[in-house]
C-alpha positions in Angstrom: 13.9 75.4 -42.4 13.6 79.5 -42.1 17.1 81.6 -42.4 17.7 83.7 -39.6 18.2 87.6 -40.5 21.8 86.7 -37.7 23.8 83.7 -39.7 25.7 83.0 -36.7 22.6 82.1 -34.7 21.9 79.0 -33.9 18.2 77.7 -33.4 17.4 75.9 -30.0 16.3 72.3 -30.7 13.2 70.5 -28.6 16.5 68.0 -27.8 18.5 71.5 -26.5 15.7 72.7 -24.9 14.8 69.6 -22.6 18.6 69.3 -21.8 18.6 72.8 -20.3 15.8 71.8 -18.5 17.8 69.3 -17.1 20.0 70.7 -16.5 18.9 74.0 -14.6 16.9 71.5 -12.2 19.7 69.7 -11.0 21.1 73.1 -10.0 24.4 72.9 -12.7 25.4 76.2 -13.0 25.2 78.5 -16.3 29.1 78.1 -17.9 28.4 74.7 -17.2 25.2 73.9 -19.1 26.7 75.7 -22.0 29.5 73.8 -22.1 27.2 70.6 -22.3 25.5 72.4 -24.7 28.2 73.9 -27.0 26.1 77.2 -26.7 27.4 80.8 -24.6 26.9 81.7 -21.2 24.6 84.6 -22.6 22.9 82.4 -24.6 21.9 79.9 -22.6 21.0 82.8 -19.6 18.4 84.2 -22.2 17.1 81.1 -23.0 16.3 80.7 -18.8 15.2 84.6 -19.0 12.6 83.9 -22.0 11.3 80.9 -20.5 11.3 81.8 -17.0 12.9 78.9 -15.6 15.7 79.6 -12.5 19.4 79.2 -13.1 21.6 78.5 -10.5 22.7 82.1 -8.8 26.6 82.1 -9.1 28.7 84.5 -6.9 32.2 85.1 -6.8 33.8 84.8 -3.6 35.6 88.0 -2.1 39.2 88.3 -2.0 40.4 88.7 1.4 
């Protein structure tokens, strides 16, 4: 296996990618997907953006 230039970067496996697709299609939030995959939310958002996978938009409620 090729070693990454960045030792802390974990490559995505085909199984993880398939799980990302499943969870995104089911309407899971990016933070939930990240927790399920053991990845950061930024990694999930980046992968989804790279492969044009639509993620559920998360908005914060305004404080009254």
